[in-house]
N, C-alpha and C positions, 0 to 999 in steps of 0.2 A: 806597430804602435796603433792604439785606438785613435780613430780619426775624431778630431774636435774642431768645431767651427764656431766663429763668432760673427756677429752682425754689428755694424756701426751705422748709426742713423744721424745724419748731419742736417739739422733743420736751419735753412737759410732764410733770406728775406722773401723770396718768392717761391721757393720749392724745398722739398726734402729729398735728400739722396740717401739710399741705403746700399751697403755693400756687404756681401758675404765673403768672409775671409777664412782661409785655413789658419788655425791658431798656431800651428807648429811652424810653417815656413812663410807665412804672410801672403801666400798666393791668393789673388783675388778671383773668386769663382764666378761671381755674378754681381750685377749692380742694377738699380732701378730708380727712377725718379718720379716724383709726384709734384706737379705744379698746383699750387693752391688755387682752387677755383675762385675764391673770393679775392685773391691778390692782396693789395694794400688798399685799405679803405681810407680815402682822403676827402671825399666830397659830401657824401650822405650815407646814413646807415642803411644796410641792406633791407629791402622790403619795407621801407619806412619813409615818411615825409620829413624826418629830421635831417636838416642841413647842418654840416660841420662848418662853422663859421671860422674863417682864417686859414692861412696856408700851412699851418704847422701840425695838422692832424695826420697820423699814420696808425690806423687801427687794423686788427685782423680778427678773422673768425676762427675760434679754437677748433671748430669742427674740421678745419683743414688739416690740423695736426694729427688728429685721430684717423682721419681718412687716409692720410699718408702712411701711417703705420699699417693699416689694414690692407692697403694696396701693395706697399713695397716689400714688406717682410715675407709674406707668402710668395711673392714674385721671385725674390732672390733665392729662396729655398727651392722653388720649383726649377728656376733656370740652372741652379747649381747641381741639380740632380742628386741631392743628398737626403739622408734620413733626418726628419725634423728633430729626432731625439739626439742627434749629434750636435745640435746647436747648444752650446754650454753657456753662452753669455751674450747680452746685448748692451751696447754702449750708446749713449745719447749725447750730442752736443747741440747748442742752440744759440741764437742771436742773443746778445745782452746789451742793454737791459730791457728785455721785453716782459711786461708785467701782466699777469692774469688775475683779475678779481675772481674769487672762488666762494661757493656756498659751502655749508657744513657737510654736504654730501660729496664734496670733491668735484663738483661740476662748475664750469665757468658761469659767472653770474649772468652774463648776457644770454644764456640758454633759458633763463627764467622769463616767462612772458611778461611779467611785471616790469622788467628792466630792459627789454629789447630796444626800447626807444631812449635809453640813457646812454650817451656816448661814453660816460666814465664807467660804465659797467663792462665795456668791451675790452679786449686785449690791447694794450698799448705797446706797439712795436718799439724797438729800440730807437728808431728815428722819429718817434712822436716828440715834437718840441713844444707842446702847448704849456709845459710846466716851467718855462724859462723864468717867470717871476718867482716861482717857488724856489728854483735853484738860486736865483740872485738873493732871495731873502735868507736862505740857509747860509750862503757865502757871507753876507753882511753880518748875520747873527754870530757866526763863528769868529769873524775878524773883530767885531766890537767887544766880544767876551773873551778874546784871546784863548780860544779853545784849540784843541789839537785834532778835532774830529776830521778835518780835511787835510791833515798833513800828508796823507798817503794818496790824496786825490789832486795834486797839484795846486793845493790851497783854494781851489774853487769847486763848487758843485756844478753839475751839468744838468740840463733838462732831460738828458737821456738816463739819469740815474734813478734808482729805485724809490727813494724816499721823496724826492721832488714830485714824482708822479703820484704817489699815494697822498702826499699832502695836498696836492691839487684836487684829488677826489674829495678829501676831507672838506676842503674849502668850497668846492663848486657843486658838489652833489652829496650832501650829507646823507640823504636817503640810501644812495648806493653804497656809500662808505659803511654805514651801519649794517646794511644787509650782507656785506661780504664777511664771511667767516675768517678768511685769510687772503693774503696776496702772495702769489708765487711767481718766480721767474718762469718763463716758458719752458725751459728744460726740466725744472722741478715739477711743473705741472704734468709733462709727459711721463716722467719717471714715476710719479705718484699714481697716475693712471695705470701704468704697467704693473706696478706692485700692489695696487689697491689699498694704499696707505700714504699718509703724508710723508714726503721725503724732501729735505732741503739740503742743497749742496754748498760747500764752502767757497768754491771757485767764483760763482756768480755773487754770492753774498759779500764776499771779500772785495771783489773788483768794484762794484757799483752799489753796494747796499750797506756801506758804513760798518761792516762786520769785521772785527778784529780776529783773524784766524789764528793768532798766537794765544790770546787769552780766551778765544771762543766767546766773545761778548759783543754786544751793541753798545752805542753811547747810552748814558743813563737817562732816567725819566726827565730830569731837569732840562736836559738838552731839548728833547721833543716838546716838552711843555713850553719852553722859551720860544720855540718857533710859532706855536699857536696854542692858546688855551684849549684844553680838552684833547690835545694830541699826545699828551705825555704818556698815556699807557698803550700807544700803538703796538709796541712789541709784544706785550702780554695779551692785549685784547685781540690782536689779529694773529696770534699764535705763530710768531716768526722764529721761535727758538727751535732747538733740535738740529742744528746745522752739523752735517757730517763732513769730515775732511776729504780732500781731493782723492779720487780713486777708490773710495770706500764701496763695498757691496751695499746696494740699497735694499736688496731682498730678491725674492723669486717672483717670477710671473705669477699673478693672481689667476685663478682658474678661468674666469670669463675671458680675459685678455689672451690666455694661452690658447683657448678655443678659437677666438677670432683670428689669431695670428698663425694657427696651425702648428703651434709648439707645445712644449710640455711645461708643467709647473717646476721642473727641475732647472730651467733656464735662469741664471742669475743675471740681474739688472745692476749695472753700475750707476752711481750717482751721476747727475748731469755735469757735463763740462761746458765751458764757453767755447763757441764755434771757432773763435780766433786763437785763443790760448791752447786749445787742444792740438792745433796744427803743428806746433813745434815738434813734439815727438813723432807726429805724422811725417815730418820732413827728415826725421832722424836726429833732431836737435835735442840732446838730452844733457848738455853741459852749459855753463853760464857764458855770458858775454857774446853770444851769437844772436843777432837780431833776425827776426823772421817777419816778412811782410806778408799779410794775408789779404790778397788783392781781389776785390770784386766790386760790388756797388759802392762800397766804401773800402777803405784800407785800415787794418790794424797793424800796429808795429809793436811786437812783443819780444821781451828778452828776459832771461833769468839771470840772477846775480846772487852771490853769497852775502852781499851786504845790502843794507837798506839806507838809502840816502834820499832825503826829501828834495825833490826837484820841482820848482814852480813851473806850472803849465803841463806837467806830465799827468795823464788822466788818473793813473793808479800805480801805487807800489804797495804790494801786500804779500803776505806770506802764503806759500803753497798755492799759487794760482795756476801753475802748470804741472809741476811735479813736486812730490814731497821733499821737504828740506831746503828749497830754494825761495828766495823772494822773486816776485814777478813784477816787471815794469811793463805797463800797458799804455800805449798812446795810440793816436789814430787821426785819420781824416775822414770827416763826415760824408764826403762824396768824392769818388774817383771814377769808377765805371759809370756811375749815374751821370756824371758831367758829359762823358763821351756819348752816352745814349741820348741825353737831352739835346746835344748838338745835332746829332743825326736825325733825330725825330722831328725837330723843329726848323732846322736851317740848312738841310741838305738840298741843293739845287735840283731841279727836275732832271737835268741832264746827268747828273751824278747818279741819282737814283736809278735812272734808266740803264746807265752803264753797269752798275752793280747787278741789276736784274739780268742784263744781257750776258754777263760773265758768271752768273750764278754764285756770286760771293755776297757777303753781308756788307751793308753800308760802312760798318766799322772797319772791315778789312780793306775796303776801297780807300777810306780815308787814312788808314795807316800807310798804305802804299803811297798816296799822294803827299803825306806829310813827310815820309822818309826821303822823298826826292828833293826836299829843300835842304839848303845848308843851315847850319846853326847860326841864328841871328838874321837870316835872310828876310824874314817877314817884318822885322822891326816891331814886333809885338811882345808884350809881357802880360801875363794874366795872374790874378789871384784865384786860388782854388776853393772859394768859400761859397759855392752855389748852394750848399745846405748847412751854412754856418761853419764855424771853426771849432773843432773839438780840441786841438792841441796846437799851439801853446796857449791860445787866447781864451779858449773854452767859453765861446759866445755863440749861440745859435742864431743870434739876431744879425750877425754879420753876413754880408752877401758878396757875390763874385764881382770881378772887375776885369776889364780888358783895356789895356792902354796902347796907343800907337796906331789905331785904325785910320786908314785913308781910303779915298775913293778907288785905289788900286788894290786894296786888300782882297785876297782870294780866300775862299772857304777853307782850303787846306792849311793856309797860314794861320787862321784862327784856330783851327783843330790842332795844329802842332803846338801853338801857344798854350792850349788847354792841357795837352799831354805834358808838356814841360812844367807847367805850374803844379802838377801833382808831384812830380819829382822834386821840385823846388821845395814844396811843402814838407816832403820827407826829409830833405837835407836840413831844414830848419829844426826839425825834431831831433835828428841825430846830433847836430851841432849842440843842442842843449844838453844832451847826455854827456858829451865829451867835456863841455864847459864845467859840468859839476863832477867830473872825475870818474865817470862810468865808461869804461873802454867798450867800444864796439869792434870786436875782432874779426867778425865775418858776417855775411848776410845771406839769407835764404829767402826765397819767395814762393808762394803757392797761390791757389785760387784761379779763377777763370782768366783774369787778365795776364797772370804770369805765364800761362800756357798758351794763350791765344794771340798775344801781341808781342812778337820779337822786337818790333820798333820801339815800343814803350820800354821794354826791359833794357834795351841797349841804352836808351836815354837815361835811365836810372843809374846804370853803371858808370856812364860818362859824367853825370852830374855829381854823383856821390863819390866817385874816385876810387871805388874798390869793386872786386868781382861779386857778382850775384848768382848764386846757385839755385836752380829751379827744382822743385820737388819731382820725383820720378812718377808719382801717380797723381792724376789731375784731381781726384776726390780726396785731398789730403786729410781734411778733418774727419770725413767718414772713416777713412782707414785708421786714423788715430783713435777714434771712438771704439773701433773694433779692438785696438791694441789694449785700451783700458778695460774693455770687457774681458779680455783674455786674463789680465791680471786679477780682476775682481772674481773671476770664476776659478782662480787657482791654477791656471795653466802655467803661469810664471810667478816667481816670487816677487819680482820688481819690474818697473817700467823700462829700465835701462836694458835688462836682459831681453825683454819682450821686443824692444826696438831693434836690438842687434839681430834678432831672429826674423822679425816681421817686416821691416822697413827697407825698401830698396835704396841704393845710392842715387844721388841726384842725377838727373838725366842731361841737363844742359847747364853751361856756366857762361855768363856774359861778362866779358872783360872790358875795362875802360879803354876808350879810344882817346889816346893822349892828344891827338890833333884837335879834338873838340873842347879840351879842358879850358883853354884861355877864353874862348868866346862864351862858354857856359859860365865861367867865373864872372864875367861882366854881366851877363843876364841875371845871374843869381843876385848879384849886388843890387840891381834894379829891383828885382822881386822883393828883396829884404827891405829896401826903402819903403816900397808900397805896403808891405806887411806891417812894418813897425808904425807907419803913419796912420794907416787906417785901423790898425789894431789898438792904438793908443791915442785916442782923442778924435782922430779923423773918422773913426767908425761911427761917430754920432751922425754923420751924413747918411750912412747906410741905415741906421736905425730910424732916422726921420723919413727917409723914403719908404721904409717898410711900414711905418705907422700910417702914412698916407694911403 
């Protein structure tokens, strides 16, 4: 049989991972990673005196995305020792909702010297939360006018969504807004660059862009005009139409990109997928009612279903967000791995840091060990996992973290364990909401860095949730899944289920609940829920006041 290979490119918050995969048997031949040189821009614009006021900025330099392609794709082809002409497809997944303002030539607006000093001309990363007011205004407008626009978004808009971010630009920098020919999700930006033409995918538009993937339409002009006079023509004026269904071929590599990547123009590019949602088939999940946790700096919880039920507080329910023919439910926590990194960066005692260095292990691994040595409830602490706001169920980026029960005897590992547990409790809150509204959660899979690196954390999740958790066999699950989508787009397989059966290995590890921990965790979760409900409903005004100060 003629050899055919596909490449999956997974664009994360801090880096891009590319994998070269045998399209027939799923064997991974090579992988490569590019760490964005610009990282996440939070304080001031690069090579500029412009200071970003406030704590909610998270911008990126789009040059990093293109540099990642140019480094990683030739690298995996070279490492794999294959003929570039055998690469039949490329798949891309990306963080959502990451918004790129673009000019009429298809370049990012911040590349224009006129707009280098305009923060609102730069890429707004998914966790850019400066549009909270716009999100609140959209929520209030929908409620007061009894509209259905947010029915599939937990009845609330989030500052992480597409249109709150674009509306903020319209309000705060009209010059930049008018100069932008269009706005694209980061994944669509990359695919458009690869194909040399505008391409917009339904997964990202449906998840956080108010696009109805069943009717293939946005809300009407009256809705956008009601939000802000002059904003009513945003869909037409900014060329947001032409959305393609999940898994569609976007086109072939355009000649210049083919040259830069060392491939041919015969290579098919698949429309972009969401980095979290694409992970389900990457784990082998191609049937409904199996929840998948995509665990990294944040966590996304995603599940497919044959039915659509509106669930308050759930970020999104929309058609064909993972695979054709199913509804997708998407929820998440805005910070998980970020919380643990934050603790180790700012509060690790010198002696602990020295121990980690002496033993040649990471501070996170050391703290996992120390936390694992504690009994459930031993610390007398409970924490709220809102260090970067609450994505679900409260959908409020102005909420903040909390630790209750500190004494003069509290040790660092006790605080760390409480933070680990808080993220599992946050996940249980979300799953309980699904069950409350009649959506069964039959199984759970996990993937991402934390799922593979922290057995302590994953055992906590199994104990707190009360059911087994299977871990994906391959650590770069989303990249592998993007390669799978590329194989279908290139015609190697007729459908994604067949592709998954051939290309995706079975789970490597399964964590089963420890029944002896259940009673104590039940008590702790009850306390967590009291704090969650109090500070999420009224008491959160304390957090908002502190933030405003």
